[in-house]
Backbone bond lengths (Angstrom), bond angles and torsions (degrees), N, CA, C in turn:
res aa  C-N    CA-C-N  psi(-1)  N-CA   C-N-CA  omega(-1)  CA-C   N-CA-C  phi
1 M - - - 1.409 - - 1.517 108.52 -
2 S 1.263 113.32 129.75 1.606 115.75 179.51 1.476 111.82 -76.53
3 T 1.340 111.59 168.75 1.398 116.82 -175.42 1.531 112.45 -69.90
4 F 1.285 114.49 -28.93 1.421 115.08 171.17 1.473 117.82 -69.47
5 D 1.291 118.65 -38.11 1.473 123.23 171.54 1.511 111.11 -59.60
6 N 1.252 119.56 -40.39 1.373 124.94 -173.23 1.578 104.32 -69.55
7 L 1.390 117.11 -44.81 1.528 117.47 -179.93 1.481 112.18 -65.04
8 K 1.353 115.60 -39.81 1.494 123.61 179.16 1.615 111.76 -63.16
9 G 1.301 111.02 -30.70 1.525 115.35 177.13 1.552 109.61 -77.60
10 K 1.334 116.34 -39.18 1.494 119.32 175.93 1.555 112.07 -67.98
11 A 1.369 117.06 -34.92 1.421 120.74 176.43 1.462 110.44 -67.54
12 S 1.409 119.97 -40.06 1.487 123.32 -178.41 1.474 106.57 -66.02
13 E 1.423 120.02 -43.92 1.439 123.02 178.33 1.596 112.87 -56.12
14 L 1.300 114.90 -45.34 1.482 120.33 -179.77 1.517 107.62 -65.62
15 V 1.347 122.91 -39.24 1.421 119.82 178.94 1.480 109.82 -71.89
16 D 1.401 123.92 -31.39 1.484 128.08 177.99 1.570 105.56 -62.48
17 K 1.242 114.67 -48.05 1.494 123.36 -173.67 1.552 112.27 -68.39
18 N 1.398 112.85 -38.13 1.409 117.07 -166.14 1.561 116.55 -122.76
19 S 1.257 113.56 21.28 1.462 116.36 -173.33 1.475 115.86 -58.20
20 D 1.433 114.57 -32.62 1.504 115.89 -179.60 1.497 110.82 -69.43
21 K 1.297 118.71 -31.42 1.533 127.99 -177.47 1.543 103.78 -71.17
22 I 1.297 116.91 -42.86 1.461 126.33 -170.98 1.499 102.80 -69.53
23 A 1.360 118.13 -50.27 1.412 121.50 -172.34 1.706 108.24 -66.66
24 A 1.342 112.86 -38.24 1.434 115.71 176.90 1.535 111.48 -62.24
25 G 1.336 116.20 -44.24 1.537 122.52 175.91 1.458 111.01 -57.10
26 M 1.375 120.05 -47.81 1.482 119.17 -177.54 1.494 107.97 -70.11
27 D 1.368 122.92 -34.66 1.437 118.52 176.79 1.544 111.28 -65.77
28 K 1.323 116.81 -38.90 1.525 120.97 -179.52 1.446 109.16 -61.66
29 A 1.475 116.30 -47.04 1.446 123.15 -175.85 1.548 109.99 -63.71
30 G 1.441 113.95 -41.48 1.426 117.44 175.55 1.548 114.50 -60.25
31 E 1.367 114.24 -46.91 1.539 118.98 177.82 1.533 108.81 -58.56
32 L 1.345 120.83 -40.32 1.416 121.90 -175.46 1.545 109.02 -68.97
33 L 1.383 116.81 -43.28 1.442 118.66 175.13 1.458 116.73 -59.13
34 D 1.422 111.21 -45.27 1.439 117.37 176.08 1.461 115.70 -58.09
35 S 1.380 115.83 -41.14 1.477 117.77 177.16 1.593 114.53 -69.02
36 K 1.351 113.51 -33.85 1.418 117.39 -179.93 1.620 112.44 -71.32
37 T 1.259 115.41 -26.75 1.527 123.77 177.43 1.372 112.01 -95.55
38 G 1.397 121.07 4.95 1.516 121.28 177.59 1.482 111.96 65.44
39 G 1.277 121.23 22.89 1.438 118.94 -179.95 1.540 115.35 85.42
40 A 1.382 116.48 -1.72 1.453 119.32 -175.15 1.509 115.20 -64.48
41 H 1.257 117.51 -28.39 1.527 124.11 -172.70 1.437 110.51 -118.86
42 T 1.319 126.25 25.49 1.381 126.27 -171.71 1.630 110.82 -59.80
43 D 1.345 111.98 -39.42 1.507 115.07 176.59 1.483 112.69 -65.19
44 K 1.250 118.08 -40.94 1.476 119.26 -177.63 1.501 109.02 -72.78
45 I 1.316 122.39 -31.04 1.515 121.07 179.92 1.522 103.75 -72.98
46 A 1.354 116.25 -44.82 1.480 113.66 177.87 1.513 119.13 -55.67
47 T 1.404 112.21 -38.38 1.452 120.52 176.08 1.518 109.65 -64.84
48 G 1.345 119.67 -40.38 1.460 125.08 -176.69 1.551 109.07 -59.61
49 K 1.372 107.78 -53.05 1.439 115.13 175.93 1.522 119.25 -51.16
50 D 1.405 109.24 -46.55 1.479 116.76 177.53 1.482 112.66 -61.50
51 K 1.388 115.78 -37.51 1.476 117.41 -175.97 1.534 109.89 -72.56
52 L 1.384 116.21 -31.29 1.412 123.62 178.78 1.548 109.24 -70.39
53 K 1.190 119.98 -43.81 1.439 124.85 176.75 1.523 113.65 -62.16
54 N 1.305 113.16 -42.34 1.473 118.99 177.44 1.575 109.76 -60.14
55 A 1.310 109.35 -47.99 1.540 115.49 -178.01 1.515 110.46 -63.43
56 L 1.256 120.66 -31.11 1.481 123.82 177.12 1.563 107.99 -72.19
57 E 1.391 111.86 -44.99 1.489 115.24 176.34 1.506 111.63 -57.15
58 G 1.349 120.17 -31.43 1.504 120.36 -171.37 1.526 107.59 -80.67
59 L 1.353 124.42 -6.31 1.418 121.93 -172.32 1.604 108.98 -63.75
60 D 1.292 110.05 -36.65 1.663 108.52 -178.18 1.556 109.38 -112.77
61 G 1.344 118.26 4.26 1.541 119.08 176.46 1.496 114.74 83.97
62 K 1.397 113.99 0.66 1.411 123.39 179.80 1.504 111.51 -105.70
63 N 1.222 119.08 166.71 1.434 122.06 -179.18 1.553 105.80 -125.35
64 D 1.296 119.87 63.58 1.405 119.30 -165.48 1.607 111.30 -129.48
65 H 1.297 119.91 10.61 1.448 119.02 -170.47 1.555 113.17 -105.06
66 F 1.310 116.50 -43.94 1.467 120.81 -174.18 1.540 108.45 -116.24
67 S 1.469 112.54 126.68 1.433 119.30 -174.05 1.480 112.46 -67.22
68 D 1.306 125.64 -22.57 1.450 123.74 179.43 1.483 119.42 -93.90
69 T 1.339 115.20 14.29 1.396 119.44 176.11 1.572 106.37 -101.33
70 P 1.390 115.66 151.12 1.423 116.94 -178.53 1.573 113.47 -55.29
71 S 1.291 114.67 147.12 1.433 118.59 176.52 1.527 115.43 -75.77
72 P 1.294 124.35 166.60 1.471 125.46 -176.41 1.559 113.93 -61.55
73 D 1.460 113.39 -30.09 1.344 116.61 -176.76 1.643 112.78 -81.58
74 G 1.393 113.63 2.63 1.387 116.88 -178.15 1.557 117.27 91.11
75 T 1.300 116.02 -8.82 1.498 118.89 178.46 1.560 107.51 -57.64
76 P 1.400 111.31 132.59 1.520 109.80 -179.89 1.455 112.23 -66.29
77 A 1.261 112.14 152.54 1.482 120.93 172.61 1.563 117.61 -74.60
78 P 1.325 116.83 142.89 1.549 112.94 177.48 1.628 112.29 -55.75
79 P 1.250 113.70 157.32 1.447 114.01 -177.99 1.595 108.71 -72.55
80 P 1.386 113.55 145.62 1.538 112.84 179.44 1.492 110.84 -69.38
81 P 1.224 116.56 156.09 1.387 123.38 179.52 1.572 113.70 -62.18
82 P 1.307 122.68 151.90 1.490 118.17 -175.85 1.529 106.05 -67.25
83 P 1.397 116.21 155.91 1.500 114.43 178.77 1.547 112.12 -72.48
84 A 1.239 109.42 150.62 1.569 114.86 -179.50 1.575 105.24 -76.75
85 R 1.256 112.05 143.61 1.455 120.06 178.04 1.434 115.14 -124.27
């Protein structure tokens, strides 16, 4: 196993064990950015969070860490809650 594969495996384990904390941190950071920009970039912030969550999901090839990403069978995810203001 290469060093990269080893690191990827460890990152995947960390995401598996801490997905709730990671998601909460991303949501908190998104809310902070949204408040600092006065809501001018809400859609871009949401897109960035979605892309990050999808990238983290792809670490182990499964879609089992974040509740608001699409499921493996293609069922759409529920809409995210509106940003806090």
